[in-house]
N, C-alpha and C positions, 0 to 999 in steps of 0.2 A: 286252302282256307277251311278252317274247321266250322262246324255248325254254329258254335258259340260266337266265332268271329264274324260270320255272316249275319247272324242275328243282331249283333252289336252295330254292324254296318248299316243295316236297315233302320235301326233305331235312331240313327243320326239325322234322319229326315222325316220325322213323324208328321202325319197330316193333322192339323189342328182339329180337335173335337171338343164338344161340350158334354157335361154330365147329362144334359137333357137328351142330346143325340144318342149317347151310349145307352141310355135307358130305352129310348125309342127303338133302337135296333134289336134289343133283346125281347121285345114284346111282339105278340101277334102271330106266333108260329103255330101251325097245326101240330097236334100230338104226333110223336114218332111212333112207328110200328113197334109193338112189343113182342112180335113173333121171333123166336130164337131160330138161328140157322140150324139145319140138320147136321148131324155128325158127318164129317168129311170122310169119303172112302179111304183117304190116305192115313187117317188117324190111327187105325189099328197097326198099319205097317210102320208108321213113325214111332209108335210106342214100342214095337219089337226092336227097332234099331236102338232106341234109348235103353232098353233092357240089356242089350249086348254091351253097350257102353258102360252102363252101371256095373255090370259084372266084372269089367276089366279094371275099374277104378273104385273098388269098394272103400267106403269111408272118406272119400275125397270130394271136395266141392268142385264142380266142373262148370265153367262159365263160357258160354258160346254166344257171342254177340251176332246180331244181324248186320251190324254196321249202320252208318248214318248216310244221309244225303251227301252227295259229292258235287262240288261246284264245277260247272262246265265253263262258265265265264261270268265274271262280276257277280251278279245276284241271281243267276240262272243255274239251276241244278240239272244234272243228268237224271234221267228216269231211274228210279231206285231199283236196285237188284240186291236182295239179301245175300249174305255170304253162303256159299254152297253147303258148308257144314251145318249152318243154322237151318237152311231150307230142308236138308235131308232129315234132320232130327225133329223138325216141327211139322213139316208138310206145307208150310207157307211158301207161296210161290211169287208170281210176278207182282211187283210193286206193293208187297205186303210188309207193313209195320217197320219203317225205318226207326232206328235207335232201340229196337227191342232187344232183349237179352234172355236167352234160355239159360236157366241155372238148374243143374242137377244137384239137389241138396241131400247129403247123406242123412239117413234116418237111423234112429237108435236100434231098430230091429233088423237093420241091414237093408241094402238097396238104397234107392234114392227117390225123393219126390221131385217131379218135373214141374218147375215153376217158370212161367213166361211173364217177364216184366216188359210192359210196353205202355205207350201213351194211348189211353182209351178215348173214346168219344167224349168231348167236353159238353157240359150243359150249355144250353143256349143263353143262359143268363151270365155266362162267364165272359171275361175279356177275350179269351182265346178264340171263341166262336167267330167273332167278327174282326178282331184287331190283329190276330197273329197270321201274317201272310205265309209263313212257312208250314204251320201245322193246323191252322184254323179251318173249321168246316166250311166257312163261307168262301175260302180261297182254294182249298185242295179237296174238298169233299168230305163226306162222313167217314169216320173210322168205326171199327167194331167196339162194342162195350166189353168189359171184362167178362160178363156173362156170355156174350156172343162167342168169344174165343174159347171159353171153357166148354161150351156146347159143341162147337165145331171141331175142336182138337182133342178133347178129353184129357186136358191137363189143368193145372192150377194157374190162374191168371191174376196178376197183381199190377198195380200202377208202377210205372217206371221210377217215380219219385221214391219208392221204397227199396230200389235196387242197391244203392250205395251201402246202406246199413246192413242189408241182408248179405251182400257179397263179402263184406269185411268182418262180419261177426266172427269172433273167435279166430281171427286171422293168425294168431300166434300158435294155435294148437291144431287147427284143421289145415290139411294140405289143400291148397287152392291151385287149380290149373285153369288156364285161359287160352282161348284161340286168339293169338296175339295180333294177327294181321287184319282182323275184321274191323276193329275200331281203335284207332291210335290214341284218342283222348282217353277212352276207357282203360286201355292198356297202361298208359302212363300213370293214371290215378291208382289203379289196382297194384301196379308195381311198387309205387311209393309206399302204399300201406303194407304190402308184404315185406318190403325191405325194412320198414319201421319195426316190424315184428320179428326180425332176425334172419330173414332170408337174404341170400346174396343175389345180385343181379344176374350173374352167370348161371347160378343154379335155377333161377326162375326161367330163363330162356331155354335151358336144356329140358326142363320138365314140361314146359309149354309146347316146345317143338315135338316132344314125344307124343303129346295128346293130338296135335295137329296131324302127325303122320298116322296115328291110329285111326283118326276120323277119315282120312283119305283112303286108307286100305279098307275101311268098313264099307265103302261104296263099291268095292271091286266086284262082288257078286250081287246082282240085281234080284230083287224080289219080283213077284208077279205083277204088282202094280207098276213098278218102275219099267218093266219090259213093255207093258201096255202103253205107258207114256212115250217111250222111245218109238214104238210102232206108230203112234199118232203123229209124232214129230216127223218121221220118215214119210208117212202118207201126205202130210201137209207139204213137205219138201217136193214131193212128186208133182203136186199141183203147181208149185212155183217153177219147176223145170219145164213143165209143159207150156206154161205161159211164156217162158223165154223162147221156146221153140216156135210158138205161134207168132212171135213178134220179131224174129231175127231179121226179116226183110226190112222192118222199120229201123232196127239197129244199124243196118248197113246204110240206109238212106239218110238218116238224120245226122250222121257224124257223131263223134265221141260215143260210139255205140257201146263201148264197155260200160259207160255210165248208164246208158239206157237199159242194158241187161241187168245191171245191179239194181236199178230202180224198179224194174218190173218184178224181180224176185222179192225185193224188199216190200213192195206193195202186198204181195200175196202172203209173205211171211207175217206181216202185221195183221192181215185179215184172218188168216188161218190159225195163227198162234199169237205169241207175245211179240214176235219180231224175229230178227236173225240171231242165230246162236253165236255168231262170230262175224267179223268183217268178211263179206263175200269176195272171193277171187273170181273176177270175170276177165280172163286173160286171152286176148285174141292174138293170133299169129305168134311172133317171137316172144311176146309178153308171157306166154305159157311156160317159157323156160326160166322165168323168175319165180321161184317157188312160192314166195309170199307176196305176189303181186296184188296189192289191195288198193293201189292208186286208181285203177280203172279209168284211166284218162284217154285210152287209145281208141282208134277207129276199129270197127268190125268190117272186114272186107270179104266180099264174095270170093270163094275159093280157099279162104283161110279155115283153120280150125279155131274154135273158141273153147277154152278149158274153163268150166264153171265149177268151183268148189264152194258149196253153200249149204246151209242147213237152217231149217226153221226151229226155233225154240218155242215150245208150247208154254201155256200159262204156268205149268208146274215147274218150269225152268229146265226140263230135259230137252236136249237138242239132238237133232240129226246132224250128220256130216257126210255129205254125198258129193262125189265128183263125177261129172260126165264131160267127155270131150266130144264136141259136136261139129260136124262139117257144116259150115254156114250155108253152102250151096245145097246141102241135103245129101251129097254123095262124097265119099272119100276119094282123093286122088290115089294113084298107085302107091306113091311113097308114103302118104298119110296112112293108108290102109296097112302097109307093111309094118310100120311102127305100131299102129294101134293093135294089130293082131298079135304082135309080140307081147305087148302089155297085157292084153286079154289072156293070153296063154299063161303069163306069170300070175295073174290074179286067180285063174282057175286052179293052178297048182297050190297057191297059198290057201285058197278056200278048202281044198282037199285036206290040208293040214290042220284045219280047225276042228278038233275033236278032243273029248276028254282024254287025259293021259299024256297028250302031247304038251310040250312046253310052249309058252307064248312065243319064244324066239324061233320055234320051228316054223311058224307062219312066214316070217321074213326069210328064213333060210330056203324055204321052198320057192318063194317068189324070186329071190335073187339068183338062184341057180338057173332058172329059165332066162332071166335077163342076161346073165353072164354067157349062156349058151348062144343067145342071139348076137350079143356083142362080139363073141368069138367068130360066129359064122359070117358076120359082116366084115371081118378082118380088122377090127379096131383095137385089139389088144397089142401091146408091144411085142416085138419079135421074141419068140421063145417062150411066151406066156400062153398057157392054155386055160381052159375053164377052171381046172383045179388050182392052177397057179394064181389066178385072179381072186378066187374065193379064199385063198390063204390069208387069214386076217393079219398075220404078222409080216407078210412079204408081198401081198398082192393088193387087192382092192382097186385095181385099175378101172373096173366097170363103174365105180362110183363117180367117175367123171360125168356119166350120163344117167345115173340113178343114185342120188346122194342121200335120200331120206330113208327112214324106216318104213316098213310096209304096214304096220298096225299100231294102234294105241287104244286104250280103254276109252269108252264113251259113256256119258251119263249127264249129270248136272253140269259138268264142265266138258267142253269139247275134247280136251285132253284130260280125262278124268283120272283120279287116283294118282296125281302127279307127285305126291310126296312119298310114295312107296319106294322101298329100296330096290336095287337091281334083283336081289334074291326074291323079293315079293312080287316083282313085276316081270322082267325079262326072263328070269329063270324059273318062274312059277309054272306049275301045271295048269292047264286049262280045265275048268270045271263048269258044269251046267249053271247058267245064270250070268256068266261073264258076257259082256257086250263089247265088241271091238270092231274097229274098222279094218278093211283089207284094201290097200291102196297103192299098188305098185305104179311106177311111171317110167318114162324115158324122155329125156330132154336134150335136144340138140340145138344149141344156141346158133344164131345166124352167123356169128363170127368165129365159130369153132372150126378151125382148119383141119382138125383131125377127124371130123365127121364127114361122111359122104356128102357131096354137094347136094344131092337130092333130098337129104334129111335136114339140112340146115334151116333153122327157123321153125321147126316143128316140135311141139311138146305135147305129150299125151299122159294123162293120168286117168285111171278108172278107180272109183272108190265106192264101196258098199259097207253097210252096217249089218253085222251078223251077231246073233246070240248063240252061245254054245248050248247044245242040248245033250241029252243022255247018250245019243248015238252019233253026234256030229255037230251040225249047226243048222240054224234057220236064217235065211237071208231076209232081213226085215225090208230090204229095198229090192226084193225080187221082181216087183212090178215095174221097175225102171229098166228097160232093155240095156244090155251091155255089149254084146258082140257087134262087130262092125255092120254086118248085114241087118241085125235087129235094130240097131240105132238108126240106120237109113230108113227102115220100114216105119219106125216110130215117128221120125220126122215127117214122112209122107202122110201118115195117119193123122197126126196132130194138125198139119196144115190143111188137110181136107175137111176138117170139121166145119 
């Protein structure tokens, strides 16, 4: 349901009011503060990002919507999250300015003027103040004024009502590019105007997709401020994991312990940051072998492992992505430790490959070789196939039965950041300082896998950390969260003793 459809739905059942009542509601309010907000620390970095975008699309009008409110059910909306490209280029984060649109307008002297169109705070003598349940201050709180946004972000701010005319001005002579997936209604309206002025629908999509891909790749190397945000997200995630460890006994006792673990982490994610960056995986026992187990409906049993893949998203919308596999009892069994130590060795090899000059794909290659060596040592490869044979991409890959996923992905505003980059820009690209990526090998032995050793069946392990590439290697943003089997056991003892 679109915003306009939902607004119309609400208007079907208006509460009766009188002119006298409407006048009464508008009166008797104390003056608002006239203090302007301070310039945001992100404003300078966001301006630099827009400058790079401007240089790539000289003379073209670029339209980057935040997107609108999305219906969860009937007349209830999800909490608003702006489109990642919009957040990156403006610096606006959690729950900021639904329906806003950033426009980079080409100027005669070259470059662009950055203009943010949004719905500013309405006067208290307006009908919106009290009567508009979707945007009114009485219902959803105060929004910034135009002057507030200009002071905070250092760009030009205008009322959203001026957007349509500004976006379509000279549509027949100015090339207009749009981030299409941010706002379907806006896209349809702007497409119609562009086609009316001679563009073809196919040409529009191709040009817009090129812009979207450029904006995705623009986020691949993080600036100093972004790395700070990611470190804050990781630090907050550590708080959540330690809260999980402290309450594992309750998760066992209460039943549906996976839900308990999910809830504990969610509580701290919401308190420490904006919330979770993605649906948490809280997978106990054999559920750990379902890679995207987000149902979290199972029990947590003493003696099992629980694989927790979770991350806090901070208010700037940058998210951590951490996995720890924890022995519920506090100690690994022999079989659990055997698998865990194999995964840890693979992660250590992968981390050693994180350095400038290496390719992104080298990280996975290093991890998967160690995984393949252990699979071979356990006698799990088909007869006649050795480590080199299974690593042969054209004829092998037998190890993928037990380690199916990639070892790394870029991390940032999206948990799988820069997703529109090409293979050449992503997998085959050289690592450079400022890139932030996960390192997350695993081994998964399903309970009904008859090719797995019986002692391994029902055990799944993944270890995941977030690292930033530096001039001489990497820095592990999650270094404060223990990783080796002995260190994890000591961590659990220490947290439980507090």
